[in-house]
C-alpha positions in Angstrom: -17.2 31.5 -19.2 -16.2 34.3 -16.9 -18.9 33.4 -14.5 -17.8 29.8 -14.1 -20.8 28.4 -16.0 -20.9 25.2 -18.1 -19.2 25.0 -21.4 -19.0 22.3 -24.0 -21.8 20.0 -25.3 -23.9 16.9 -24.7 -25.8 15.2 -27.5 -29.6 15.7 -26.9 -30.0 12.1 -25.8 -27.5 12.7 -23.0 -29.0 15.9 -21.7 -29.3 14.2 -18.3 -25.5 14.1 -17.9 -25.3 17.8 -18.6 -28.0 18.5 -16.0 -26.2 16.4 -13.4 -22.9 18.2 -14.2 -24.5 21.6 -13.9 -26.2 20.6 -10.6 -22.8 19.6 -9.1 -21.5 23.1 -9.8 -24.7 24.8 -8.7 -24.8 23.1 -5.3 -21.1 23.5 -4.7 -20.4 19.8 -4.8 -17.9 20.8 -7.5 -15.9 24.0 -7.8 -14.4 23.3 -11.2 -14.7 20.1 -13.2 -14.8 18.3 -16.6 -16.9 15.3 -17.7 -16.6 13.4 -21.0 -18.2 10.3 -22.5 -17.6 8.5 -25.7 -19.6 5.9 -27.6 -18.1 3.7 -30.3 -15.2 6.1 -30.6 -17.3 9.2 -30.9 -17.4 11.9 -28.2 -21.0 12.3 -27.1 -20.6 14.5 -24.0 -17.7 17.0 -23.4 -18.4 19.4 -20.5 -16.4 21.7 -18.4 -17.2 24.5 -16.0 -16.7 26.3 -12.7 -13.4 27.6 -11.4 -9.8 26.5 -11.6 -8.8 28.0 -8.3 -10.3 28.4 -4.8 -10.4 32.2 -5.1 -12.5 32.0 -8.3 -10.2 34.1 -10.3 -9.6 31.6 -13.1 -12.5 30.0 -15.0 -12.2 26.3 -15.8 -11.7 26.5 -19.6 -11.9 23.9 -22.4 -8.2 23.2 -22.1 -7.9 23.3 -18.3 -6.0 20.3 -16.9 -5.6 19.0 -13.4 -3.6 16.4 -11.4 -5.8 13.3 -11.4 -3.8 11.2 -8.9 -4.5 7.5 -9.3 -6.5 7.8 -12.5 -2.9 8.1 -13.9 -2.5 4.4 -13.1 -4.8 3.5 -16.0 -2.4 5.3 -18.4 0.5 3.4 -17.0 -1.5 0.1 -17.3 -2.4 1.0 -20.9 1.3 1.5 -21.7 2.1 -1.9 -20.3 -0.8 -3.5 -22.2 0.6 -1.9 -25.4 4.0 -3.4 -24.9 2.5 -6.8 -24.0 0.4 -6.7 -27.2 3.6 -6.2 -29.2 5.2 -9.2 -27.5 7.8 -7.1 -25.7 6.3 -7.7 -22.2 5.0 -11.0 -20.7 2.7 -10.4 -17.7 3.3 -14.0 -16.6 7.1 -13.5 -16.6 9.0 -12.8 -13.4 9.8 -9.1 -12.9 13.4 -10.1 -12.6 13.5 -11.2 -16.2 13.4 -7.5 -17.1 14.8 -6.0 -13.9 17.4 -8.4 -12.5 18.0 -6.4 -9.3 14.3 -6.9 -8.3 15.0 -10.6 -7.5 16.6 -9.5 -4.1 15.0 -10.4 -0.8 13.0 -13.4 -2.0 11.2 -11.6 -4.9 12.6 -13.8 -7.7 9.2 -15.3 -8.4 7.1 -12.1 -8.3 5.4 -11.7 -11.7 4.7 -8.6 -13.7 1.0 -9.5 -13.3 1.4 -9.1 -9.5 2.7 -5.5 -10.0 -0.3 -4.8 -12.3 -2.8 -6.1 -9.7 -1.4 -4.6 -6.5 -0.5 -8.1 -5.3 3.4 -7.8 -5.2 3.5 -7.1 -1.4 5.2 -3.7 -2.0 2.4 -1.3 -1.0 5.0 1.1 0.4 8.7 1.6 1.2 10.3 0.1 4.3 13.0 2.8 4.3 11.7 6.3 5.4 11.4 8.5 2.4 10.4 12.1 1.7 8.3 13.7 -1.0 11.6 14.9 -2.6 12.7 11.3 -2.8 9.6 10.6 -4.9 11.1 12.9 -7.6 14.3 10.7 -7.6 13.4 7.7 -9.9 16.6 5.8 -9.3 16.3 6.1 -5.5 12.7 4.9 -5.1 13.0 2.1 -7.7 16.3 0.8 -6.1 14.7 0.8 -2.7 11.7 -1.2 -3.9 14.1 -3.7 -5.7 16.0 -4.3 -2.5 13.2 -4.7 0.0 11.3 -7.8 1.0 7.5 -8.0 0.4 5.1 -7.2 3.2 3.1 -10.3 2.4 3.4 -13.3 0.1 3.2 -12.0 -3.4 0.2 -13.2 -5.4 -1.9 -14.2 -2.4 -3.6 -10.9 -1.6 -4.0 -7.4 -3.0 -2.9 -4.4 -1.0 -3.3 -1.2 -2.9 0.1 0.0 -4.2 -1.0 3.7 -4.1 2.3 5.3 -5.1 4.7 2.3 -5.6 2.8 0.7 -8.5 3.8 3.3 -11.0 7.4 3.1 -10.2 7.3 -0.7 -10.3 5.5 -1.0 -13.7 7.4 2.1 -14.9 10.8 0.5 -14.2 9.8 -2.7 -16.1 8.8 -0.5 -19.1 12.1 1.4 -18.8 14.2 -1.8 -18.8 12.4 -3.0 -21.9 12.3 0.2 -23.9 15.2 2.2 -22.6 12.8 5.1 -22.2 10.9 6.5 -19.2 7.3 5.5 -18.8 6.2 9.1 -19.4 8.2 9.2 -22.7 6.8 5.9 -24.0 3.2 7.0 -23.0 3.7 10.3 -24.8 5.3 9.0 -27.9 3.2 5.8 -28.4 -0.2 6.9 -27.0 -0.8 10.6 -26.3 0.8 12.1 -29.3 -0.6 9.7 -31.9 -4.1 10.4 -30.5 -3.5 14.1 -30.0 -4.5 13.6 -26.3 -3.8 16.2 -23.7 -2.6 13.9 -20.9 0.9 14.2 -19.4 3.0 12.0 -17.1 5.7 14.6 -16.4 4.2 18.0 -17.3 6.3 20.6 -19.2 6.6 24.0 -17.5 5.0 25.5 -20.6 1.7 24.0 -19.5 1.6 25.3 -15.9 -0.8 28.1 -16.7 -3.5 25.7 -17.6 -3.4 23.6 -14.4 -6.3 23.9 -11.9 -5.4 23.9 -8.2 -6.4 20.8 -6.3 -8.3 21.8 -3.1 -7.6 19.3 -0.3 -10.5 17.3 1.2 -12.0 18.4 4.5 -10.0 17.6 7.7 -10.5 14.0 8.8 -11.3 12.9 5.2 -7.8 12.8 3.8 -5.4 9.9 3.3 -3.4 9.4 6.4 -6.1 10.8 8.8 -7.3 8.7 11.8 -6.3 5.4 13.2 -4.6 3.1 10.8 -3.0 -0.3 10.7 0.9 -0.3 10.4 0.6 -1.4 6.7 -1.9 1.4 5.8 0.1 4.0 7.8 3.2 3.0 5.9 1.4 3.5 2.6 -0.2 6.8 3.5 2.5 8.5 5.7 5.8 7.4 4.1 5.8 10.0 2.6 2.7 11.9 3.6 0.3 12.9 0.8 -0.4 16.7 0.6 -2.5 17.8 -2.3 -0.9 21.3 -2.2 2.3 19.6 -3.3 0.7 19.1 -6.7 0.9 22.9 -7.2 4.7 22.8 -7.3 6.9 22.6 -10.4 8.8 19.7 -8.9 5.7 17.5 -8.6 4.4 18.4 -12.0 7.7 17.8 -13.7 8.4 14.5 -12.1 7.2 11.3 -13.7 5.0 9.7 -10.9 3.1 7.1 -13.0 0.8 6.1 -10.2 -0.3 9.6 -9.1 1.2 12.5 -11.0 -0.6 12.5 -14.3 -2.2 15.7 -15.6 -5.2 15.8 -17.9 -9.0 16.4 -18.1 -12.1 14.3 -18.6 -11.7 14.7 -22.4 -8.2 13.3 -22.6 -8.9 10.5 -20.1 -12.1 9.4 -21.9 -10.7 9.7 -25.4 -7.5 7.8 -24.7 -9.4 4.9 -23.2 -11.5 4.7 -26.4 -8.6 2.4 -27.3 -9.8 -0.2 -24.8 -13.5 0.3 -25.3 -13.3 0.2 -29.0 -11.1 -2.9 -29.6 -7.8 -1.1 -29.9 -8.8 1.7 -32.3 -9.1 5.4 -31.4 -9.1 8.5 -33.7 -9.0 6.1 -36.7 -5.7 4.6 -35.5 -5.2 1.0 -34.4 -2.7 0.9 -31.5 -3.7 -2.5 -29.9 -5.3 -5.7 -31.0 -8.8 -6.5 -29.7 -7.3 -9.4 -27.7 -4.6 -7.1 -26.3 -7.3 -4.8 -25.0 -9.3 -7.7 -23.4 -6.3 -8.7 -21.4 -7.2 -6.0 -19.0 -10.4 -7.9 -18.1 -8.5 -11.0 -16.8 -9.1 -11.4 -13.1 -5.8 -11.5 -11.3 -6.9 -11.4 -7.6 -10.0 -10.7 -5.5 -10.8 -10.5 -1.8 -10.4 -8.0 1.0 -7.7 -5.5 0.0 -5.1 -5.2 2.7 -4.8 -1.4 2.2 -8.3 -0.3 1.0 -9.9 -2.5 3.7 -12.8 -3.6 1.5 -13.5 -6.1 -1.3 -11.5 -5.5 -4.4 -11.2 -7.3 -7.8 -8.3 -6.5 -10.0 -7.6 -7.3 -13.6 -4.4 -6.2 -15.3 -4.0 -2.6 -14.2 -7.7 -1.8 -13.6 -10.5 -2.5 -11.1 -13.2 -5.0 -12.2 -16.8 -4.6 -11.3 -18.2 -6.5 -8.3 -20.4 -6.1 -5.2 -18.8 -2.8 -4.1 -18.6 -1.3 -7.6 -21.5 -2.7 -9.6 -21.4 -1.6 -13.3 -24.2 -2.3 -15.8 -22.1 -4.5 -18.1 -19.7 -7.3 -17.1 -16.9 -6.5 -19.5 -16.1 -3.2 -17.8 -13.0 -1.9 -16.1 -12.4 1.3 -14.1 -10.2 3.2 -11.7 -10.3 6.5 -9.9 -8.0 8.9 -8.2 -7.7 10.4 -4.8 -10.2 13.2 -4.5 -12.7 11.9 -7.0 -11.5 11.6 -10.6 -12.7 8.6 -12.5 -12.5 6.6 -15.7 -15.0 3.8 -16.6 -14.4 1.7 -19.7 -17.4 -0.4 -20.8 -16.3 -2.8 -23.5 -19.8 -4.2 -24.0 -21.4 -0.8 -24.6 -18.1 0.5 -26.3 -18.3 3.5 -24.0 -15.9 5.4 -21.9 -16.8 7.9 -19.1 -14.3 10.3 -17.6 -14.4 12.8 -14.9 -11.8 15.2 -13.4 -12.2 17.9 -10.9 -10.3 20.1 -8.4 -12.5 20.0 -5.3 -11.4 16.9 -3.6 -13.5 14.4 -1.6 -12.0 12.0 0.9 -12.0 9.1 -1.5 -9.2 7.2 -3.1 -11.1 5.6 -6.0 -13.8 7.9 -7.4 -17.0 9.2 -5.9 -20.7 9.8 -6.4 -20.3 13.1 -8.4 -19.0 11.1 -11.3 -21.3 8.2 -10.8 -24.4 10.4 -11.0 -23.3 11.5 -14.5 -22.3 8.0 -15.5 -25.8 6.7 -14.6 -27.3 9.4 -16.8 -25.2 8.2 -19.7 -26.1 4.5 -19.1 -29.7 5.4 -18.7 -29.7 7.2 -22.1 -27.9 4.2 -23.7 -30.6 1.8 -22.4 -33.5 3.8 -23.9 
């Protein structure tokens, strides 16, 4: 692997995915990346290759991990779905049932489902905050509890890029008495032997690929923006180089700070694709998995600026993101990482990389490989 070539495997039927993956590396569309797909709980494609750093001194290895930004939100949603499936969390309940302070400033009727679907009106902080504040759980959650919504909750979605994880995470903490990263680790990652972390131990730093910021003009916060979008993207500003710091990696940032690779992302979400079972273990009921498909809100998103359809914690397919099968959910991360969960085909497709594109919700590099997988399934 010293030359940054492709490692791993793809079952013969899915050779097209391997070819697309290799082409991304060969053309320079990717510097270092991983891609994984599962079918009925079995891993059918698991590829990695390229370089973990811009100087090309560290090959991307089988166990290389990377910050996947908003793909982390799917792990946070899965944790909430697990608690709901056990009867500990009611998505229709007001947030204040679990977090009484949240009722301040007219938010007493905001539901947990509004947090899950970016419809709570809390897309950013009204108080000026710094990146260091993002590492202070108590501070950022208290500020959100105290502030009034930017719009009437439940009427529109407005992507809660950084705030969603703190909001859902605090509900989880109030119910369980544990941080979201701890519940995720103990209840999902460890039982499945999955290499995904919300709050990364220092012992794992040597395996982390460096994120390479998108080209100038393509980053979050660049260009003319509405006041609402500017608030989300510039308070605090988002600098991918911050993800190389120990402070960022150690902090639990459940909307943007997760570290993993395509394998861990795809294999964890086998739970949702496979009716609640992964690695031979049942963690959720089939009905608990299908809760994610329930449409909460649709329309032009106030932050993303285009049509969006949200279920409980995931995007749902529509005109802007057409997927082959209706019972599918997805989300992606700033720069290009992506997870697609197809409950009809019982398939998951995951992608994680270090060369960032100026996209907040996945990009065409992953979709090319995904199309190769679906094409093979259809034949």
